[in-house]
C-alpha positions in Angstrom: 10.2 -35.8 63.6 8.2 -38.2 61.4 6.8 -38.3 57.9 3.6 -40.0 56.7 4.2 -41.5 53.2 1.5 -41.2 50.6 -0.8 -44.2 50.2 0.1 -44.4 46.5 3.8 -43.7 46.9 4.8 -46.3 44.4 2.7 -45.0 41.5 3.6 -41.4 42.4 7.3 -42.4 42.2 6.8 -44.2 38.8 4.8 -41.3 37.3 7.4 -38.7 38.5 10.2 -40.7 36.9 8.2 -40.9 33.6 7.1 -37.3 33.6 10.5 -35.9 34.5 12.3 -38.2 32.1 14.8 -39.4 34.8 16.9 -42.2 33.6 17.7 -43.4 37.2 14.5 -45.3 37.8 15.0 -48.1 40.3 12.6 -51.1 40.5 13.9 -51.9 44.0 13.1 -48.3 45.1 9.6 -48.7 43.6 9.2 -51.9 45.6 10.4 -50.0 48.8 7.7 -47.4 48.2 5.1 -50.1 47.8 6.2 -51.6 51.1 6.2 -48.2 52.9 3.1 -46.7 51.4 0.8 -45.2 54.0 3.2 -45.7 56.9 4.4 -43.1 59.4 8.1 -43.3 59.8 10.9 -41.7 61.9 13.2 -39.2 60.2 16.9 -39.3 60.8 17.4 -35.7 62.1 21.2 -36.0 61.9 21.1 -34.7 58.4 18.1 -32.5 57.3 17.2 -31.2 53.9 14.7 -28.6 52.5 12.8 -31.0 50.2 13.7 -34.5 51.2 14.2 -36.8 54.2 16.4 -39.6 55.4 14.0 -42.1 57.0 14.9 -45.0 59.1 13.9 -48.3 57.5 11.4 -50.0 59.8 12.5 -53.4 58.7 16.2 -52.7 59.2 16.9 -49.8 61.6 20.5 -49.6 60.6 19.6 -48.6 57.1 18.5 -45.2 55.9 16.1 -44.6 52.9 16.3 -41.2 51.1 12.8 -40.0 50.5 11.8 -37.0 48.3 9.2 -34.6 49.6 6.8 -35.4 46.7 6.3 -38.9 48.2 5.3 -37.4 51.6 1.7 -36.8 52.6 2.5 -35.1 56.0 5.4 -34.0 58.1 4.8 -34.5 61.9 6.7 -32.3 64.4 8.8 -30.6 61.7 12.0 -29.2 63.3 13.6 -27.9 60.1 12.4 -24.4 60.8 14.6 -24.3 63.9 17.7 -25.4 61.9 20.1 -23.9 59.3 22.5 -25.6 56.8 25.9 -24.2 55.9 26.1 -24.2 52.1 29.9 -24.1 52.4 30.6 -27.3 54.6 27.1 -28.9 54.8 26.8 -28.7 58.6 23.3 -28.7 60.1 23.0 -26.5 63.2 20.7 -24.4 65.3 20.0 -20.9 63.9 23.0 -18.6 64.2 25.0 -16.1 62.0 28.2 -18.1 61.8 28.8 -21.8 61.0 29.9 -23.7 64.1 32.1 -26.1 62.0 33.8 -24.0 59.3 33.3 -20.6 61.0 32.1 -19.1 57.7 29.5 -16.4 57.5 27.1 -15.7 54.6 26.7 -19.4 53.9 24.0 -20.3 56.4 20.6 -20.8 54.9 17.3 -21.8 56.6 16.4 -25.4 56.0 12.7 -24.7 56.0 
């Protein structure tokens, strides 16, 4: 699974922080978005989310960068529709009616 980051990701990030009045603006994150703008990057599928992605940093494959969906232009080979997340323990798993980790029912929700 991959994501293509918007060409103007840095300005989108800055504008989103201004419009939404977030006080956690990060200049280093804005610089990362400038560096990653327009690139297609691998998603860490070990932990999936509905509206964000953990991407593998191309300059340091041991590091993960959390990326909000509003910065993404395209999702390639999206596998989230095949997965569910347990809202009790946080486990990602294939679709089922019971969580394979905590064995709870009624807590599984489609990721996509």
